[in-house]
Backbone as CSV, one residue per row, in Angstrom:
resi,resn,N_x,N_y,N_z,CA_x,CA_y,CA_z,C_x,C_y,C_z
1,UNK,-83.536,-293.537,-237.052,-82.280,-294.049,-236.479,-82.217,-293.650,-234.904
2,UNK,-81.621,-294.612,-234.079,-81.416,-294.389,-232.540,-79.735,-294.065,-232.408
3,UNK,-79.700,-293.115,-231.620,-78.167,-292.988,-231.426,-78.148,-293.139,-229.725
4,UNK,-77.249,-293.816,-229.109,-77.063,-293.803,-227.862,-76.144,-294.968,-227.201
5,UNK,-75.569,-294.604,-226.131,-74.724,-295.894,-225.650,-75.494,-296.663,-224.554
6,UNK,-74.990,-297.270,-223.605,-75.516,-298.342,-222.632,-76.284,-297.552,-221.808
7,UNK,-76.269,-296.419,-221.231,-77.001,-295.842,-220.355,-78.420,-295.211,-221.096
8,UNK,-78.508,-295.444,-222.392,-79.869,-295.459,-223.034,-80.560,-296.681,-223.379
9,UNK,-80.025,-297.665,-222.686,-80.649,-299.183,-223.173,-82.050,-299.108,-222.728
10,UNK,-82.653,-298.497,-221.824,-84.079,-298.564,-221.406,-84.831,-298.063,-222.681
11,UNK,-84.338,-296.849,-223.445,-85.173,-296.321,-224.686,-84.993,-297.318,-225.535
12,UNK,-83.735,-297.701,-225.898,-83.512,-298.916,-226.922,-84.561,-299.944,-226.814
13,UNK,-84.708,-300.391,-225.745,-85.417,-301.684,-225.440,-87.048,-301.170,-225.890
14,UNK,-87.300,-300.299,-225.356,-88.789,-299.581,-225.699,-88.876,-299.598,-227.291
15,UNK,-87.925,-298.968,-228.012,-88.077,-298.763,-229.483,-88.057,-300.287,-230.048
16,UNK,-87.264,-301.133,-229.737,-87.233,-302.564,-230.185,-88.604,-303.312,-229.954
17,UNK,-89.235,-303.030,-228.677,-90.443,-303.778,-228.611,-91.481,-303.002,-229.604
18,UNK,-91.447,-301.689,-229.943,-92.371,-300.958,-230.719,-92.171,-301.315,-232.029
19,UNK,-91.042,-301.655,-232.442,-90.759,-301.695,-233.854,-91.667,-302.892,-234.459
20,UNK,-91.841,-304.131,-234.089,-92.771,-304.994,-234.662,-94.176,-304.600,-234.673
21,UNK,-94.478,-303.693,-233.650,-95.720,-303.311,-233.675,-96.216,-302.343,-234.724
22,UNK,-95.102,-301.498,-234.754,-95.242,-300.542,-235.974,-95.143,-301.196,-237.365
23,UNK,-94.388,-302.204,-237.508,-94.268,-302.943,-239.029,-95.501,-303.805,-239.239
24,UNK,-96.167,-304.141,-238.179,-97.680,-304.805,-238.570,-98.591,-303.957,-239.138
25,UNK,-98.338,-302.434,-238.744,-99.387,-301.230,-239.452,-98.657,-301.001,-240.859
26,UNK,-97.771,-301.517,-241.169,-97.208,-300.953,-242.478,-97.188,-302.130,-243.457
27,UNK,-97.325,-301.579,-244.863,-97.088,-302.486,-246.051,-95.595,-302.714,-245.935
28,UNK,-94.809,-301.605,-245.918,-93.390,-301.432,-246.213,-92.678,-301.501,-244.783
29,UNK,-91.958,-302.230,-244.360,-91.482,-302.247,-243.125,-90.521,-301.272,-242.675
30,UNK,-90.584,-300.662,-241.583,-89.481,-299.567,-241.171,-88.246,-300.215,-240.671
31,UNK,-87.038,-299.766,-241.251,-85.794,-300.358,-240.668,-85.140,-299.466,-239.708
32,UNK,-84.705,-300.013,-238.757,-84.012,-299.134,-237.663,-82.595,-299.418,-237.566
33,UNK,-81.896,-298.126,-237.529,-80.225,-298.184,-237.331,-80.158,-297.816,-235.946
34,UNK,-79.237,-298.509,-235.431,-78.724,-298.372,-234.000,-77.260,-297.775,-234.051
35,UNK,-76.983,-296.630,-233.463,-75.756,-296.122,-233.435,-75.244,-296.234,-232.007
36,UNK,-73.949,-296.636,-231.722,-73.511,-296.555,-230.517,-73.528,-297.734,-229.488
37,UNK,-74.269,-298.891,-230.036,-74.499,-299.963,-229.408,-74.103,-301.137,-230.290
38,UNK,-73.808,-302.370,-229.865,-73.831,-303.356,-230.552,-75.143,-304.208,-230.302
39,UNK,-75.128,-305.561,-231.132,-76.395,-306.165,-231.014,-76.171,-306.876,-229.450
40,UNK,-74.805,-307.272,-229.343,-74.644,-307.948,-228.000,-74.934,-306.997,-226.620
41,UNK,-74.813,-305.876,-226.949,-74.764,-305.134,-225.779,-76.285,-304.554,-225.596
42,UNK,-77.130,-304.803,-226.497,-78.532,-304.530,-226.444,-79.125,-305.437,-225.261
43,UNK,-78.646,-306.867,-225.076,-78.895,-307.623,-224.224,-80.594,-307.784,-224.091
44,UNK,-81.124,-307.943,-225.452,-82.380,-308.323,-225.547,-82.737,-308.831,-226.948
45,UNK,-83.621,-309.820,-227.252,-83.873,-310.121,-228.450,-84.204,-309.086,-229.626
46,UNK,-83.589,-309.103,-230.613,-83.532,-308.091,-231.534,-84.496,-308.661,-232.815
47,UNK,-85.742,-307.862,-232.978,-86.680,-308.153,-234.027,-86.107,-307.843,-235.446
48,UNK,-86.852,-308.281,-236.552,-86.267,-308.082,-237.915,-86.037,-306.435,-238.261
49,UNK,-85.508,-306.380,-239.293,-85.329,-304.809,-239.720,-84.626,-303.988,-238.818
50,UNK,-83.463,-304.470,-238.133,-82.809,-303.564,-237.333,-81.096,-303.925,-237.876
51,UNK,-80.379,-302.637,-237.760,-78.906,-302.912,-238.184,-78.270,-302.113,-236.851
52,UNK,-77.459,-302.994,-236.339,-76.459,-302.104,-235.309,-75.255,-301.801,-235.997
53,UNK,-74.618,-300.512,-235.776,-73.673,-300.148,-236.252,-72.631,-300.047,-235.141
54,UNK,-72.668,-300.047,-233.840,-71.723,-299.934,-232.849,-71.199,-298.501,-232.766
55,UNK,-70.404,-298.313,-232.066,-69.735,-296.916,-231.873,-69.001,-296.465,-233.116
56,UNK,-69.671,-295.130,-233.812,-68.936,-294.602,-234.744,-68.069,-293.461,-234.162
57,UNK,-66.814,-293.476,-234.713,-65.953,-292.474,-234.204,-65.774,-291.475,-235.225
58,UNK,-66.311,-290.081,-234.814,-66.390,-288.928,-235.814,-65.055,-288.471,-236.067
59,UNK,-63.903,-288.885,-235.467,-62.481,-288.798,-235.850,-61.835,-289.474,-236.788
60,UNK,-62.795,-290.693,-237.214,-62.295,-291.459,-238.400,-63.082,-290.989,-239.587
61,UNK,-62.749,-290.706,-240.673,-63.405,-289.984,-241.621,-64.289,-290.979,-242.070
62,UNK,-64.142,-292.122,-242.458,-65.219,-292.849,-242.909,-66.299,-293.326,-241.881
63,UNK,-65.814,-293.471,-240.694,-67.040,-293.581,-239.654,-67.978,-292.342,-239.298
64,UNK,-67.168,-291.209,-239.557,-68.056,-289.897,-239.559,-69.007,-289.740,-240.721
65,UNK,-68.540,-290.156,-241.864,-69.240,-290.169,-242.900,-70.554,-290.981,-242.734
66,UNK,-70.317,-292.294,-242.339,-71.319,-293.171,-241.994,-72.414,-292.418,-240.990
67,UNK,-71.816,-292.230,-239.882,-72.701,-291.382,-238.808,-73.633,-290.519,-239.411
68,UNK,-73.162,-289.450,-240.216,-73.886,-288.360,-240.983,-74.753,-288.700,-241.978
69,UNK,-74.378,-289.740,-242.640,-75.107,-290.397,-243.606,-76.535,-290.853,-243.135
70,UNK,-76.274,-291.672,-241.909,-77.535,-292.521,-241.171,-78.305,-291.382,-240.830
71,UNK,-77.748,-290.121,-240.099,-78.706,-289.132,-239.623,-79.613,-288.422,-240.780
72,UNK,-78.768,-288.078,-241.752,-79.321,-287.329,-242.986,-80.427,-288.234,-243.743
73,UNK,-80.271,-289.574,-243.912,-81.020,-290.265,-244.497,-82.046,-290.515,-243.734
74,UNK,-82.016,-290.715,-242.254,-83.086,-291.180,-241.553,-84.510,-290.335,-241.495
75,UNK,-85.401,-290.992,-241.484,-86.745,-290.147,-241.414,-87.030,-289.527,-240.121
76,UNK,-86.615,-290.342,-239.035,-86.892,-289.960,-237.740,-85.450,-290.236,-236.994
77,UNK,-85.188,-289.263,-235.869,-84.352,-289.665,-234.930,-85.185,-290.044,-233.527
78,UNK,-84.944,-291.124,-233.269,-85.823,-291.712,-231.887,-84.901,-292.175,-230.982
79,UNK,-84.842,-291.564,-229.565,-84.516,-292.106,-228.592,-85.345,-292.075,-227.409
80,UNK,-86.360,-292.832,-227.122,-87.307,-292.799,-226.281,-86.946,-292.853,-224.809
81,UNK,-85.812,-292.818,-224.633,-85.335,-292.928,-223.156,-86.222,-291.844,-222.252
82,UNK,-86.677,-292.302,-221.120,-87.637,-291.262,-220.454,-86.767,-290.204,-219.745
83,UNK,-85.537,-290.380,-219.312,-84.658,-289.557,-218.610,-84.145,-288.551,-219.490
84,UNK,-83.533,-288.778,-220.572,-82.493,-288.080,-221.211,-82.454,-288.747,-222.771
85,UNK,-82.495,-288.007,-223.568,-82.658,-288.500,-224.980,-81.597,-288.235,-225.971
86,UNK,-80.442,-288.110,-225.537,-79.103,-287.921,-226.322,-79.171,-286.596,-226.969
87,UNK,-79.203,-285.480,-226.046,-79.132,-284.078,-226.495,-78.491,-283.651,-227.571
88,UNK,-77.278,-283.935,-227.652,-76.196,-283.377,-228.676,-76.636,-284.306,-229.985
89,UNK,-76.671,-285.655,-230.174,-76.978,-286.352,-231.219,-78.464,-285.795,-231.779
90,UNK,-79.279,-285.306,-230.999,-80.666,-284.970,-231.221,-80.286,-283.627,-232.069
91,UNK,-79.463,-282.756,-231.748,-79.293,-281.314,-232.350,-78.777,-281.753,-233.542
92,UNK,-77.793,-282.545,-233.771,-77.191,-283.045,-235.069,-78.158,-283.522,-235.968
93,UNK,-79.238,-284.233,-235.591,-80.265,-284.704,-236.555,-81.109,-283.535,-236.850
94,UNK,-81.430,-282.739,-235.933,-82.373,-281.805,-236.148,-81.575,-280.901,-237.345
95,UNK,-80.345,-280.473,-237.141,-79.751,-279.627,-238.103,-79.722,-280.390,-239.436
96,UNK,-79.884,-281.600,-239.633,-79.917,-282.338,-240.962,-81.333,-282.577,-240.996
97,UNK,-82.299,-281.744,-240.768,-83.666,-281.904,-241.195,-84.492,-283.214,-240.877
98,UNK,-83.955,-283.886,-239.532,-84.401,-285.045,-239.071,-85.198,-284.903,-237.983
99,UNK,-86.462,-284.782,-237.904,-87.499,-284.523,-236.806,-87.036,-285.727,-235.665
100,UNK,-87.213,-285.351,-234.501,-87.165,-286.243,-233.246,-88.217,-286.558,-232.549
101,UNK,-87.997,-287.898,-232.291,-89.115,-288.700,-231.316,-88.515,-288.824,-229.848
102,UNK,-88.850,-287.997,-228.959,-88.287,-288.004,-227.379,-89.572,-287.789,-226.591
103,UNK,-89.000,-288.166,-225.296,-89.687,-287.647,-224.059,-89.426,-286.350,-223.774
104,UNK,-90.491,-285.596,-223.495,-90.230,-283.859,-223.400,-89.263,-283.765,-222.104
105,UNK,-88.026,-284.151,-222.010,-87.352,-283.987,-220.713,-87.006,-282.549,-220.782
106,UNK,-86.890,-282.207,-219.406,-86.573,-280.698,-218.962,-85.355,-279.840,-219.811
107,UNK,-84.312,-280.436,-220.137,-83.426,-279.835,-220.708,-83.827,-279.423,-222.283
108,UNK,-84.402,-280.329,-223.082,-84.726,-280.272,-224.205,-86.054,-279.120,-224.290
109,UNK,-87.042,-279.231,-223.622,-88.034,-278.289,-223.368,-87.605,-276.963,-222.996
110,UNK,-86.698,-276.719,-222.101,-86.020,-275.486,-221.826,-85.238,-274.834,-222.868
111,UNK,-84.636,-275.688,-223.605,-83.756,-275.117,-224.658,-84.950,-274.726,-226.003
112,UNK,-85.972,-275.493,-226.088,-86.788,-275.109,-227.217,-88.221,-275.295,-226.701
113,UNK,-88.687,-274.112,-226.123,-90.028,-273.988,-225.595,-91.224,-274.345,-226.797
114,UNK,-90.721,-274.159,-228.196,-91.689,-274.656,-228.923,-91.330,-276.167,-229.574
115,UNK,-90.901,-276.995,-228.766,-90.539,-278.184,-229.324,-91.434,-279.140,-229.834
116,UNK,-92.673,-279.066,-229.774,-93.607,-279.488,-230.452,-93.774,-279.623,-231.965
117,UNK,-93.068,-278.316,-232.296,-93.131,-277.955,-233.706,-91.945,-278.780,-234.414
118,UNK,-90.993,-279.259,-233.647,-89.901,-279.875,-234.399,-89.701,-281.432,-234.223
119,UNK,-90.703,-281.970,-233.493,-90.720,-283.423,-233.234,-92.133,-283.994,-232.664
120,UNK,-91.801,-285.158,-232.462,-93.227,-286.002,-231.840,-92.436,-286.250,-230.273
121,UNK,-93.477,-286.194,-229.487,-92.982,-286.189,-228.114,-94.087,-287.267,-227.351
122,UNK,-93.606,-287.997,-226.600,-94.155,-289.262,-225.900,-94.519,-288.808,-224.507
123,UNK,-95.642,-289.378,-224.037,-96.278,-289.154,-222.743,-95.812,-290.416,-221.715
124,UNK,-95.852,-291.477,-222.288,-95.667,-292.698,-221.756,-94.530,-293.648,-222.250
125,UNK,-93.894,-294.284,-221.301,-92.946,-295.301,-221.846,-93.609,-296.699,-222.266
126,UNK,-94.369,-296.703,-223.238,-95.393,-297.668,-223.768,-95.059,-297.879,-225.027
127,UNK,-94.764,-299.240,-225.351,-94.335,-299.686,-226.856,-95.372,-299.247,-227.908
128,UNK,-96.829,-299.520,-227.525,-97.862,-299.353,-228.217,-97.855,-297.893,-228.639
129,UNK,-97.896,-296.905,-227.595,-97.960,-295.491,-227.866,-96.759,-295.050,-228.663
130,UNK,-95.635,-295.747,-228.475,-94.614,-295.244,-229.330,-94.611,-295.736,-230.873
131,UNK,-95.254,-297.083,-231.001,-95.578,-297.355,-232.384,-96.626,-296.506,-233.007
132,UNK,-97.563,-295.952,-232.343,-98.879,-295.160,-232.906,-97.981,-293.886,-233.334
133,UNK,-97.058,-293.417,-232.372,-96.397,-292.181,-232.725,-95.661,-292.251,-233.844
134,UNK,-94.808,-293.433,-234.032,-93.844,-293.487,-235.092,-94.780,-293.642,-236.526
135,UNK,-95.839,-294.541,-236.425,-96.799,-294.602,-237.371,-97.297,-293.078,-238.066
136,UNK,-97.727,-292.309,-237.096,-98.161,-291.239,-237.327,-97.284,-289.897,-238.123
137,UNK,-95.993,-290.277,-237.679,-94.860,-289.507,-238.248,-94.589,-290.135,-239.627
138,UNK,-94.747,-291.295,-239.930,-94.354,-291.920,-241.211,-95.563,-291.497,-242.268
139,UNK,-96.825,-291.512,-241.428,-97.970,-291.242,-242.447,-98.377,-289.936,-242.962
140,UNK,-98.174,-289.113,-242.153,-98.299,-287.333,-242.425,-97.144,-286.847,-242.709
141,UNK,-97.087,-286.977,-244.253,-95.729,-286.374,-244.879,-95.794,-285.051,-244.538
142,UNK,-96.917,-284.217,-244.810,-96.908,-282.758,-244.656,-96.507,-282.267,-243.176
143,UNK,-97.087,-283.015,-242.280,-96.608,-282.691,-240.927,-95.082,-282.943,-240.557
144,UNK,-94.597,-284.143,-241.206,-93.213,-284.442,-241.039,-92.244,-283.252,-241.652
145,UNK,-92.805,-282.928,-242.652,-91.940,-281.794,-243.611,-91.785,-280.513,-242.809
146,UNK,-92.938,-280.299,-242.050,-92.996,-278.841,-241.477,-91.988,-279.173,-240.303
147,UNK,-92.071,-280.452,-239.449,-91.334,-280.551,-238.377,-89.883,-280.597,-238.952
148,UNK,-89.559,-281.222,-239.911,-88.030,-281.253,-240.370,-87.596,-279.795,-240.579
149,UNK,-88.360,-278.922,-241.285,-87.764,-277.678,-241.603,-87.615,-276.948,-240.390
150,UNK,-88.654,-276.906,-239.379,-88.529,-276.098,-238.059,-87.528,-276.841,-237.226
151,UNK,-87.298,-278.011,-237.329,-86.138,-278.490,-236.588,-84.690,-278.151,-236.875
152,UNK,-84.682,-277.934,-238.294,-83.433,-277.285,-238.866,-83.304,-275.885,-238.458
153,UNK,-84.194,-275.089,-238.583,-84.324,-273.600,-238.150,-83.975,-273.498,-236.782
154,UNK,-84.553,-274.192,-235.875,-84.179,-274.044,-234.438,-82.662,-274.223,-234.062
155,UNK,-82.086,-275.042,-234.828,-80.775,-275.473,-234.417,-79.592,-274.644,-235.366
156,UNK,-79.930,-274.249,-236.512,-78.901,-273.860,-237.536,-77.841,-272.853,-237.114
157,UNK,-78.296,-272.087,-236.113,-77.317,-270.966,-235.469,-76.595,-271.497,-234.298
158,UNK,-76.924,-272.798,-233.891,-76.387,-273.321,-232.511,-74.893,-273.967,-232.991
159,UNK,-73.839,-273.189,-232.269,-72.526,-273.756,-232.465,-72.083,-274.399,-231.128
160,UNK,-70.995,-274.987,-231.105,-70.366,-275.594,-229.885,-70.296,-274.695,-228.831
161,UNK,-69.462,-273.466,-229.385,-69.208,-272.330,-228.788,-70.198,-271.755,-227.909
162,UNK,-71.424,-271.493,-228.580,-72.618,-271.023,-228.185,-73.081,-271.830,-227.060
163,UNK,-73.221,-273.222,-227.354,-73.751,-274.346,-226.435,-72.948,-274.352,-225.117
164,UNK,-71.788,-274.473,-225.132,-70.840,-274.704,-223.934,-70.941,-273.522,-222.999
165,UNK,-70.978,-272.222,-223.874,-71.237,-270.984,-222.867,-72.638,-271.005,-222.233
166,UNK,-73.588,-271.304,-222.723,-75.030,-271.569,-222.266,-75.104,-272.899,-221.252
167,UNK,-74.245,-273.648,-221.455,-74.243,-274.736,-220.428,-73.572,-274.161,-219.168
168,UNK,-72.442,-273.535,-219.284,-71.897,-272.837,-218.289,-72.587,-271.866,-217.521
169,UNK,-73.317,-271.250,-218.197,-74.332,-270.276,-217.354,-75.382,-270.850,-216.639
170,UNK,-75.897,-271.782,-217.277,-76.741,-272.703,-216.602,-76.142,-273.489,-215.407
171,UNK,-74.934,-273.727,-215.351,-74.342,-274.676,-214.319,-74.030,-273.711,-213.062
172,UNK,-73.681,-272.381,-213.433,-73.389,-271.422,-212.772,-74.418,-270.412,-212.076
173,UNK,-75.844,-270.855,-212.760,-76.766,-269.905,-212.416,-76.843,-268.651,-212.779
174,UNK,-75.951,-268.585,-213.849,-76.175,-266.847,-214.310,-76.947,-266.738,-215.472
175,UNK,-77.735,-267.539,-215.849,-78.471,-267.275,-217.036,-79.967,-267.180,-216.511
């Protein structure tokens, strides 16, 4: 699953470029669910095996159920945007035992110094590298299981209250 709005288009485009490369390596194709954007907003050709859900409003019971069902059923949370990888959505996915595939951006690595234990991290904005990383995540069930459990453990005690307090401390330079 990919979660992001239009400022994450660079990452979505990279993922849409990598998906056919990934599916060439697999007997059963991987299906991508995109939350937060429509196909028209993607402004790029879309390969097979992609479903766009648009913006899902968590205040709406049915849309919230769809959002969390997608995160919970997803094998991976993927947002390969090089600058920022949808931090709060990443945490929600991790809470639901869904490992992340991200660039190791500073905010994430500062929050999770042992980040490599809970996901897969990219070095380059390169579709072939992303496809290989995704293939590895799908093929190594044991490593995936360990990362899923570690991801959940890393965020299980994080609350919005604690998150906001930490953010304000960072903002004020008091942490």
